[in-house]
N, C-alpha and C positions, 0 to 999 in steps of 0.2 A: 107789390111783390111780397111773397111769403116770408115769414120770419123763421120758420122751422127749416131744418137741414134737408128734408126730403124734397127733391126737385122733380121726380118722375110724375108726370101728370096723371097717367092711368092709375098708378099706385096710390097717389094722394086722393084721387077721386073715389076709389074703392074704399079706402079707409074712412073717408068722410061719409060714405053711404052706409057703413056698418051699423047695425042695431045690436042691442044686448043679446048675446048668445050666438051671433053670427060667427062664422069660421073663416079665417084667412090662413092659408097655408103657405109656408116658405119651404121650397123643396130643392133637392139637388138636381143636376142635369138629367138624371136617369129616371126620375119618378114619373109614372104615367099620369096623364091628365084626362079625367073622364070626359066624354062628350057632354057638351052643354055647360060645363063649368068654365068661367072666364079664365083665360090664361094671360098673365102679364109676364112676358118672356124677357127677362133681363140678361140672359146668358149671352155672352159675347165670345169668349174663348174658354178653354178648359181652366177652371179656377177663377174666372173673372165674369161677374163679380163673385166674390166668395160669400158663403152662407152667412157668416158672422157680420159682415159689413151690411148686408141687406137686413138682417134681423135688427141690428142696432138702429138703422135708419127708420125702420117700421115702428120701433118702440118709441121714437121721438114723437110720433103722432097718434099711435093707437093705444087706447086704454084696454089692457089685457086682464081678463078675469081669471083665466086658467090656460093651460097649454097641454098638448098631448104629444108624446114621443113614442116611437116604436121601441119595444123591449130590445130589439136587435141593436139599436143605437147604443144602449148601455153595455151590451156584450162586445160589440165591435170597437167601441170607444174612438170614433173619429175625433180629430183635433177640436172641432167645434163644440164637442160635448162639454169640455171644461168651461167654456164661456157660457153655454146654456145653463149649466149647473150654477155658475156664479151669479148669473142674472136671476135665476130662480131663488137663490138664497138671499139676494138683495130685495126680493119682493117685486121685481119688475114684471113678472109674468104670472103672478097668482099661483094657484094650486097646480100641481103636476099630476097628470094621469099617464099611465103607461099601458100600451096595447101592443098586440103583435103587429108586424109590418103589414100583414094582410088586412087587419082591422083598420090600420091607418089609411091604407089605400081605399077601403070601403068608406071610411069617414070623408075622404076627399070628394066623394060624390055630393056631399052636403055643403061643401065649401062655397062661399060667395065668389071667391077667386083663389087662384093658385099662382104664386109668384115663383117662377123658375129662375134659379141662379145658375152660375157656371160651376158650382161646386161639384167635384167629382170624387168625393169620399163617400163610401156606401152608408146608407141609412141616415144621411144628414138632412132630415126632414122634421118639420114641426107644424102642428096645427095650433093656431092662436085663437082663443075664444074671446070675443069682444065683451068687455065690461061696460060699465057706465061711469061717468065722472061725478055723479051726484048720488 
């Protein structure tokens, strides 16, 4: 049995398959998923699971080199932003880049997978870029 907290088989498999520079996105319930991009749909009900819980679980297994946020998230300031900023300051997610929400949606086409949460706060989306542990 695994020792790390992440139990979801599909999510753990995707993280294990990431190479340097690959993108994994964690998104709110409303973010569109482009055709051809793997969807790991964790959404159960509105707010469950929440974005922060999923992000923290992913970070227990994924080496993150950098992350991308929509500028609109910084303007709208959903509750998860405070946690994202704290994780960024702790160095848990590497460098931060900001793009428009439209650019983030375009970037989602290059994602290895998109993890859909039950989060219902606007612009609560992040693209995590895989790093290496060596």
